[in-house]
N, C-alpha and C positions, 0 to 999 in steps of 0.2 A: 453231321457237322453241327447241327443245331437241334435243340430240344423242342423248339416252338417257333412260330413265325415272328413274334415280337423280338425274341432273342436274336433271331437271324437278322432282321432289319437293323437292330442295334449294333450288332457286331460288324455288319457290312458297312454301315454308315460311319462307325468309328475308325474302321480300317481304311476305307476308301473315300469317305465323304459322301454327301448326298448323291453324287453322280454314280457311285457304286450301286445304289439301290435301283438306278435306272439303266443299268447295263443292258444293252440290247434294245434300247428304246427306238433307235433309228430304223432297224429292219422290221421291228414290230409295227411302226407307223406305216411304212411303205407296204409291207406284206398284207396287213389287215385292211388297208385302204383298197388295194387291188382285189383282195378276196371279197371284201364287202360289196364292191361295185358289181362283181360277177354274181355274188350270192343273192343280193336283194333284187338286182335287176333281172337276173335269171329266174328267180322265184316268181316274180310277177309275170314274166314271159311264159314260163312253162305252166304256171297255174291256169292262165288263160288258154294256152295251147291244149292242154289236157282236158280242160273243161269243154272247149269247143269240140274235141273229139268225142267226148262222152255224151254231149247234149245237155241241155239246161236241167232237165229233171234228174238225170243220173248224176250230174255234177253235184247237185245239192244232196242227193241221197247218199252218195259215197264221198262226201266232201273231205272227210279225214284221210281217206286213201289218196285223194287228189292232192291234199297238202303234203303228204308224205312223198309221193312220187315227184312232185314239182321241186320240193326242197332237196331231195336226194340228187336229182339231175343237176340242179344249179350248183350244189356243193361239189359234185364230181368235177365240174369244170373250174370252179373257183379255186379249188386246192392246187390245180396245176399252176395258177398264178401265185399262190401263197408259198408253195413249197421251197423255192430258192431262198426267199427271205427268212423263212422259218429255220432253214439249215444254218444260215448266218447267225440268227438270233440265239439259237440253242448253243452253238459253239462259243459265241461270245460270253454266254452266261455260265458255261461249264469249263472254261479254261482260265487259269490264273498265271500271268495276266491275260486279259482277253486277246485272242489270236489276231484280232483286227480292231482298228479304231473306228470303223464306220461301215455302212452298208456296202458301198462300192468296193472298198478295200477287202471286205470279207468275201464278196462274190468273186473278185479277181483272185484271191488267195486260194479259194476252193477249186476254181476252174484251173488254175495253174498247176495244182497238185493232183487233182482227180478228174479233170475234164468236166464237161457239162453234167455228166451222169452223177457227179458228186453232189450236185445241187438237188438231185431228185432221189437220193437213196432212201429218204424218209417218206416218199410219197405214199407207199402202200399203208404203213401204219398211220400216216396223216389221214388218208381216206377212212381207215378204221376208226379214228378218233372223230373226225369232223362230220362224216356223213350221218352216223347215228345222232351226233350232237345237233346237227342242223335239222334233221327230221324231227327230233324232239322239240327243238326250239320253235319251229314254225307251226307244227301241228298243235303242240300244247298251248302256244300263244293264241292261235286262232280259237281253240276250244275254250280257254280261260276267258278271253275277251267276250266271246259269245255268251258264256255263262254269267259274266258280270252284268252285261246288258239285259240278260234274261231276268236277273234278280232286281234290277233297277226299275222304277216306274217309268212307263212310257217306252219309247223306242230310241235307238241310237241317234236318230236325226233330231230328237228333242233336246239333245245336249249340245252345248257350244264347243268351240274348238279346244278351249283350255281343258274342259272336262274330258273330252275324248282323248286328248294326249295324256291326261292323268291316268285314264283307264289303260292306255297303251303302256305307260311306264309300269303300272302295277302288274299287268299281264306279262310284260317282258321280264320283270324281276322274278316272278314266280316260275316262269318258263326257264329262266336262267338257272335256278336252283336245280331243276330236274335235269337240265343239260349237263351241269357240272357233275352230277352223280353218274349219269349214263356214260360220259366220255372220259372220266378221270383215269381209269386204268390204262386206256390207250394213250392218253396224254403223257403219263409217266413213261410208257414204253417208247413213245416217239422221242422223248428227251434222252432216254438211255441209248437208243439206237443211233441218234445223231452224234452223241458224245463218245460212245464206246464200241460201235460196230467196227470190227477189224477189216482191213483191206482184203477184198476177195471173199469175205465170209458170206455164206448163203444166208438169205433172209430168215428162213426157218431155223437155221442153226443159231443165229444171233438171238432170236426170240427165246429159244430154249435156254441158252447160256445165261442171258440176263435174268430170265424168270427164276432159274435155279439160284442165282446170286441173291435176289431180293425177296423171293417168295410171294405168296398171295397178299400178305399184309403190306409188302412194299409197294404194291400197285396203288394203294390208297394213301400213301404219304402226301401230306399237303392238301387234303381234301377240304378242310374247313375254310382255309384262306381262299381256295379256288371257288367255293360256293359264294363267298362274299364278293369276290372279284367278278365272277361270271354273272351273278345275279344283278349287281350294279351295272356292269357293262351292258348286259342284254336289255335291261330296263331303259338305260340311256339311249341305246341304239334304236329301239323301237320308238321312243319319244322323239328323237331327232329326225328319224326317218318319216314319222307321221307329220311332224312340223313342216318338213320339206314338201310332203305331198299336199298339205293344206296350202302352202305357199304357191304350189303349182296348180292349185284349183282342183286337186284330186281328193277323193274321200279317204279317210283314215282306214287303216288296215283292221280287219276282224269285224265280228258282229254281223256276219252276213245274214240278210233276210232270206226267208224261203222263196223259191221261185213263184211267180204268179201262176194262178190256176188257169189252165187253158181250156177253152170251150171245146167240147168233144162233139163232132158232127154225128148226127143220128140218121143221116140219110137225106135224100132230096126232099 
């Protein structure tokens, strides 16, 4: 329909007004609010849980694996909260006129036609998109922030709250670029499945049919704008999250120090 993102925004706004550009904004707000609560809260919980299981020395030695495991587990749960709202959002954005005027109307319409299962028919591809995305998001963020503090003079604690949140935004933006690249093909497929999956069609059959229609190149449509969107969004997420942690009297995320050396007993 469009040759580029700016052309798309221009045509949509001329045809539908500025509200047209924000079609699906309501389910996006509710869906990603629910997902964010489970994702960030779950990540903190599972990071500590897995670290306690591994022990202090092993948790530091295998910290990247710990970040990956904690983020994957948190996202697995968070996507169950996100999926119904994502189904409404995608359908609102891919039907003309939008099939529903708001989140509640969209949920009721889908349930009325397809039952509760209709809200979750995109769950598997959502996991396929979001779990690798979140693993990259958290692990790369932690690694990038640690590398930034490693290159700066002094230690993380030598810097004020404003400087630490600036590091969080920078690390989040760079991590967001990697996230967008890793998850974009699955994001395209999620949108296609929610919009075009036929009633009763098997998941594998739908994937094959859609891929045959769009090809490998079609999986990367819209990547540049998604890099800008996800980079900015992820940077702001980490900055806001760390501001909240500071407000609560907690340390900012990332830049972990090595565990203290423990004295080794040599006998009585």
